[in-house]
C-alpha positions as CSV (number, residue, x, y, z in Angstrom):
1,M,-77.2,102.6,-16.1
2,N,-75.2,105.4,-17.6
3,R,-72.3,104.6,-15.3
4,L,-72.4,100.9,-16.3
5,A,-72.4,101.9,-20.0
6,L,-69.5,104.3,-19.3
7,F,-67.5,101.5,-17.6
8,F,-67.9,99.1,-20.5
9,G,-67.1,101.8,-23.0
10,I,-63.8,102.6,-21.2
11,F,-62.9,98.8,-20.9
12,F,-63.5,98.1,-24.6
13,A,-61.6,101.2,-25.6
14,F,-58.6,100.0,-23.4
15,M,-58.6,96.5,-25.0
16,T,-58.8,98.0,-28.5
17,T,-55.8,100.1,-27.7
18,L,-53.8,97.1,-26.5
19,R,-54.6,95.2,-29.7
20,A,-53.5,98.2,-31.8
21,L,-50.3,98.5,-29.9
22,A,-49.7,94.7,-30.2
23,I,-48.0,94.6,-26.8
24,P,-46.3,91.2,-26.6
25,V,-47.1,88.8,-23.8
26,P,-44.1,88.5,-21.5
27,V,-42.3,85.1,-21.6
28,H,-41.0,83.6,-18.4
29,P,-37.2,83.8,-18.2
30,R,-36.9,80.0,-17.6
31,R,-38.8,79.3,-20.9
32,M,-36.6,81.7,-22.7
33,M,-33.5,79.9,-21.3
34,K,-34.8,76.6,-22.4
35,R,-35.3,77.8,-26.0
36,H,-31.8,79.2,-26.0
37,E,-30.4,76.0,-24.6
38,R,-32.2,74.0,-27.3
39,A,-30.8,76.2,-30.0
40,L,-27.3,75.8,-28.6
41,L,-27.8,72.0,-28.4
42,V,-28.8,71.8,-32.1
43,E,-25.8,73.9,-33.0
44,R,-23.4,71.8,-30.9
45,E,-24.8,68.6,-32.4
46,E,-24.1,69.9,-35.9
47,D,-20.6,71.0,-34.9
48,E,-19.8,67.7,-33.1
49,M,-21.0,65.3,-35.8
50,L,-18.9,62.1,-35.6
51,C,-17.7,60.4,-38.8
52,N,-16.3,57.0,-38.3
53,G,-16.1,57.8,-34.7
54,R,-14.2,61.0,-35.0
55,A,-15.4,64.6,-35.5
56,E,-12.0,65.4,-37.0
57,L,-12.5,63.0,-39.8
58,C,-15.8,64.6,-41.0
59,D,-14.2,67.1,-43.3
60,R,-11.3,65.0,-44.3
61,K,-11.4,63.5,-47.8
62,Y,-11.8,59.7,-48.2
63,G,-8.5,59.6,-49.9
64,N,-6.7,61.2,-46.9
65,V,-8.0,58.7,-44.3
66,T,-6.5,55.4,-43.2
67,F,-9.0,52.6,-42.6
68,L,-8.6,49.4,-40.7
69,G,-9.4,46.4,-42.9
70,A,-10.4,42.8,-42.1
71,H,-8.8,40.3,-44.5
72,D,-11.3,37.6,-45.6
73,S,-13.7,39.0,-43.1
74,F,-16.1,36.1,-43.6
75,A,-13.6,33.4,-42.6
76,H,-14.1,33.7,-38.9
77,S,-13.9,31.0,-36.3
78,P,-13.0,30.8,-32.6
79,N,-11.6,27.3,-33.2
80,P,-7.8,27.4,-33.3
81,L,-7.8,24.1,-35.3
82,A,-9.6,25.9,-38.2
83,L,-6.3,26.6,-39.9
84,S,-7.9,28.5,-42.9
85,R,-9.6,31.0,-40.7
86,T,-8.4,34.6,-40.9
87,Q,-10.5,36.1,-38.2
88,E,-11.5,35.0,-34.7
89,V,-14.7,37.2,-34.3
90,N,-17.7,37.6,-36.6
91,I,-18.4,40.4,-39.0
92,T,-20.5,42.4,-36.6
93,M,-17.7,42.3,-34.0
94,Q,-15.1,43.2,-36.6
95,L,-17.1,46.3,-37.4
96,D,-17.7,47.1,-33.7
97,L,-13.9,46.9,-33.2
98,G,-13.3,49.5,-35.9
99,A,-12.8,47.7,-39.2
100,R,-14.2,49.9,-41.9
101,L,-12.8,47.9,-44.9
102,L,-14.2,44.4,-45.3
103,Q,-12.4,42.2,-47.8
104,A,-13.7,38.9,-49.0
105,Q,-13.1,36.3,-51.8
106,S,-16.1,35.0,-53.8
107,H,-16.7,31.6,-55.4
108,M,-19.8,30.0,-57.0
109,N,-20.9,27.0,-55.0
110,G,-24.0,25.0,-55.9
111,G,-25.2,27.7,-58.3
112,Q,-25.0,30.5,-55.7
113,L,-22.4,33.1,-54.9
114,H,-20.5,32.3,-51.7
115,F,-17.6,33.8,-49.9
116,C,-14.9,31.2,-49.6
117,H,-11.2,31.1,-48.6
118,T,-9.3,29.8,-51.7
119,S,-12.0,27.2,-52.2
120,C,-15.3,26.4,-50.6
121,G,-14.0,23.1,-49.6
122,L,-11.3,24.8,-47.5
123,F,-13.5,27.4,-45.8
124,D,-17.0,28.2,-46.8
125,G,-18.2,31.5,-45.3
126,G,-21.7,31.1,-46.6
127,L,-23.9,33.1,-49.0
128,V,-22.8,36.5,-50.2
129,E,-26.5,37.5,-49.7
130,D,-26.4,36.7,-46.0
131,Y,-23.1,38.5,-45.6
132,L,-24.6,41.7,-47.2
133,R,-27.6,41.5,-45.0
134,T,-25.4,41.3,-41.9
135,V,-23.5,44.4,-42.9
136,K,-26.7,46.2,-43.9
137,T,-28.1,45.6,-40.4
138,W,-25.0,47.1,-38.8
139,M,-24.9,50.1,-41.1
140,D,-28.6,50.8,-40.4
141,K,-27.8,50.9,-36.7
142,N,-24.6,53.1,-37.3
143,P,-25.7,55.9,-39.7
144,N,-22.5,57.9,-39.4
145,E,-20.1,55.2,-40.6
146,V,-18.5,55.0,-44.0
147,I,-17.7,51.4,-45.1
148,T,-15.6,50.0,-48.0
149,F,-15.9,46.6,-49.6
150,I,-13.0,45.1,-51.6
151,F,-14.2,41.8,-53.0
152,T,-12.3,39.4,-55.2
153,N,-14.0,37.7,-58.1
154,P,-11.6,35.0,-59.3
155,G,-14.3,33.3,-61.3
156,N,-15.2,36.6,-63.1
157,V,-18.8,36.1,-62.1
158,S,-21.1,38.5,-63.9
159,V,-21.6,41.9,-62.2
160,T,-24.9,42.5,-64.0
161,D,-26.4,39.1,-63.6
162,V,-25.2,38.0,-60.2
163,W,-23.5,40.7,-58.1
164,K,-25.9,43.6,-58.6
165,P,-29.0,41.6,-58.0
166,L,-27.6,40.6,-54.6
167,F,-26.9,44.2,-53.7
168,E,-30.4,45.3,-54.8
169,K,-32.1,42.4,-53.0
170,T,-30.4,43.1,-49.7
171,G,-30.9,46.9,-49.9
172,M,-27.2,47.6,-50.1
173,A,-27.5,49.2,-53.5
174,E,-29.4,52.1,-51.8
175,L,-26.3,52.9,-49.7
176,A,-23.7,52.4,-52.5
177,Y,-21.8,55.4,-53.8
178,V,-21.7,56.2,-57.5
179,P,-18.7,58.4,-58.3
180,P,-19.1,61.3,-60.8
181,S,-16.1,60.0,-62.8
182,P,-15.4,56.4,-64.1
183,V,-11.9,56.6,-62.5
184,M,-11.4,58.6,-59.3
185,S,-8.0,59.8,-58.2
186,R,-7.0,59.8,-54.6
187,D,-7.9,63.5,-54.2
188,D,-11.2,63.3,-56.1
189,W,-13.2,61.5,-53.4
190,P,-15.7,63.3,-51.2
191,T,-15.2,63.9,-47.5
192,L,-16.7,61.5,-45.0
193,R,-19.3,64.1,-44.1
194,E,-20.4,64.3,-47.7
195,F,-20.7,60.5,-47.9
196,I,-22.8,60.4,-44.7
197,T,-25.1,63.3,-45.4
198,S,-25.8,62.0,-48.9
199,G,-26.8,58.6,-47.5
200,K,-24.3,57.0,-50.0
201,R,-21.7,55.8,-47.6
202,L,-20.7,52.4,-49.0
203,I,-17.9,52.2,-51.5
204,V,-17.6,48.9,-53.4
205,F,-14.6,47.7,-55.3
206,L,-14.3,44.4,-57.3
207,D,-10.9,43.2,-58.5
208,K,-12.3,41.5,-61.6
209,G,-15.3,41.9,-63.8
210,A,-16.2,45.6,-63.2
211,D,-13.9,47.1,-65.9
212,N,-16.3,47.0,-68.8
213,R,-19.1,49.1,-67.5
214,A,-21.8,50.0,-70.1
215,H,-23.0,53.0,-68.0
216,P,-20.3,54.0,-65.6
217,E,-22.3,57.0,-64.5
218,E,-24.8,54.6,-62.9
219,E,-22.4,51.9,-61.6
220,Y,-21.5,51.5,-57.9
221,I,-19.5,48.3,-58.3
222,L,-16.1,49.8,-59.2
223,P,-13.0,48.3,-60.8
224,Q,-10.5,48.1,-57.9
225,F,-7.1,48.2,-59.6
226,K,-8.0,51.3,-61.6
227,M,-8.3,53.2,-58.3
228,V,-6.6,51.1,-55.6
229,W,-3.2,49.4,-55.7
230,E,-1.9,46.7,-53.4
231,D,1.6,45.6,-52.3
232,P,2.3,41.8,-52.3
233,Y,-0.4,39.7,-50.9
234,N,0.0,36.6,-48.7
235,P,3.3,38.0,-47.2
236,T,5.6,35.7,-45.2
237,D,8.3,38.4,-44.5
238,A,7.6,40.0,-41.1
239,S,9.5,43.1,-42.2
240,F,6.9,43.8,-44.8
241,P,8.9,45.2,-47.7
242,C,6.8,47.3,-50.0
243,K,6.4,47.4,-53.8
244,V,3.5,48.0,-56.2
245,D,2.3,44.5,-56.9
246,R,-1.2,44.8,-58.4
247,T,-2.5,47.9,-60.2
248,Q,-4.0,49.0,-63.5
249,G,-3.9,52.3,-65.4
250,P,-4.7,54.9,-66.3
251,L,-3.7,56.5,-63.0
252,P,-0.1,56.1,-61.7
253,P,0.1,54.5,-58.2
254,T,0.8,57.9,-56.6
255,E,-2.6,59.1,-57.6
256,Q,-4.5,56.0,-56.5
257,L,-5.7,54.8,-53.1
258,N,-3.4,52.2,-51.7
259,L,-3.8,49.1,-49.6
260,I,-1.1,47.4,-47.6
261,N,-1.5,43.6,-47.0
262,H,-0.5,43.5,-43.4
263,N,-1.6,39.9,-42.9
264,L,1.4,37.6,-42.1
265,N,1.4,34.0,-43.2
266,F,3.6,31.0,-42.6
267,D,4.5,28.6,-45.3
268,I,4.4,24.9,-44.3
269,L,6.1,23.9,-47.6
270,P,8.7,26.6,-48.0
271,F,11.0,24.6,-50.2
272,F,8.2,24.0,-52.8
273,R,6.7,26.7,-55.0
274,P,4.2,28.2,-54.6
275,G,4.2,26.6,-51.2
276,F,1.2,26.2,-48.8
277,K,0.4,29.2,-46.6
278,F,-1.7,29.6,-43.6
279,P,-2.5,32.8,-41.5
280,D,0.1,33.2,-38.8
281,R,-2.1,33.4,-35.6
282,L,0.9,32.8,-33.3
283,N,2.6,36.0,-34.2
284,S,-0.5,38.1,-34.8
285,P,0.0,40.2,-31.6
286,R,3.3,41.4,-32.9
287,T,2.1,41.7,-36.5
288,N,-0.9,43.8,-35.4
289,G,1.3,45.9,-33.2
290,M,2.0,49.6,-33.5
291,Y,5.6,49.2,-34.6
292,S,4.9,46.6,-37.3
293,I,2.1,48.4,-38.9
294,Y,3.8,51.8,-38.8
295,T,7.0,50.3,-40.3
296,H,5.0,48.8,-43.1
297,A,3.3,52.1,-43.7
298,L,6.7,53.8,-43.8
299,N,8.0,51.2,-46.3
300,C,5.2,52.1,-48.7
301,A,5.4,55.9,-48.0
302,A,8.5,56.0,-50.2
303,I,6.3,55.0,-53.1
304,M,3.4,57.3,-52.2
305,A,5.3,60.6,-51.7
306,N,5.2,60.2,-47.9
307,K,1.4,59.6,-47.8
308,N,-0.1,57.1,-45.4
309,P,-1.9,54.0,-46.7
310,N,-5.6,54.2,-47.1
311,F,-6.3,50.6,-46.0
312,V,-4.4,48.4,-43.5
313,L,-5.6,44.9,-44.2
314,T,-5.2,42.6,-41.2
315,D,-5.9,39.0,-40.1
316,F,-7.2,38.5,-36.6
317,S,-8.2,42.1,-36.3
318,N,-9.3,41.7,-32.7
319,V,-5.7,40.9,-31.7
320,G,-3.0,43.4,-31.0
321,Q,-3.1,47.2,-31.5
322,A,-4.3,47.4,-35.1
323,M,-7.0,50.1,-34.4
324,A,-4.6,52.1,-32.3
325,A,-2.0,52.0,-35.2
326,V,-4.7,53.2,-37.6
327,N,-5.6,56.0,-35.2
328,F,-2.0,57.0,-35.1
329,L,-1.7,57.1,-38.9
330,N,-4.7,59.3,-38.9
331,G,-3.0,61.8,-36.6
332,F,-4.7,60.8,-33.3
333,A,-3.3,59.6,-30.0
334,A,-3.3,55.9,-30.1
């Protein structure tokens, strides 16, 4: 009995000593390796974040990036007899192919806002609401992409009463970026990483109707020509000479973002002014080629202190080498 009591006394004393020393339980080497690998994986994922498909673009400012644009992105049709079409593939496919600027022209039709090419009788692309929902679906599936809208508003439709409610209804307002200043210069914009990590990765420009903002610190629909200038639109000259065509103060063009209208047209009534122009599908492989786009960019670089354009606006964005040309302008192998 005394021996048994002695055994238990020694055992409990040993266990008490172990607790006091807090000797750690050994971890199996494989388990330690897995933890280490997981830590490296997390670190690698952070280092290799892709922004618009490129890790190198993440810490580049928005104003120092060239984006592929789809002109009248809503006006898509595979039918070659649809002469007013500007795109062959739908909006989702345009985005999948690399377009990160979507341009569109709006018109009121039957009391609702549509996207139409010149007039809704010529090409009706449907409701702006449906268009926004389509882009929202794509952006939700692609959370590391920064998208820009440049919409024209020839009817000066109310931003407060018509445009903003559509953005709010479709959830696009949640993604829209509100700049800290009413007018942003080319160098003021955030990096692509900052857009993405903030969740505000949609930049919205409107050519008319967004100038007189009562609360600019809250507004995400921005006046285009105060921050983005364009060279001549509806060009018919395949050499794409460049000049400042549309802009608005207070910033000089050299401090604005710039868009080149690289969408060639042919005029079926060249001897009458203003003529009647259609998108030139026949020559689009050459128009959307590396040489043509790079030449156009060089023509405008003389105005922009040798800076590349921010937006290359194209028709038939699925044809030719437009995305390769944009990659080249961004400093990447085509």
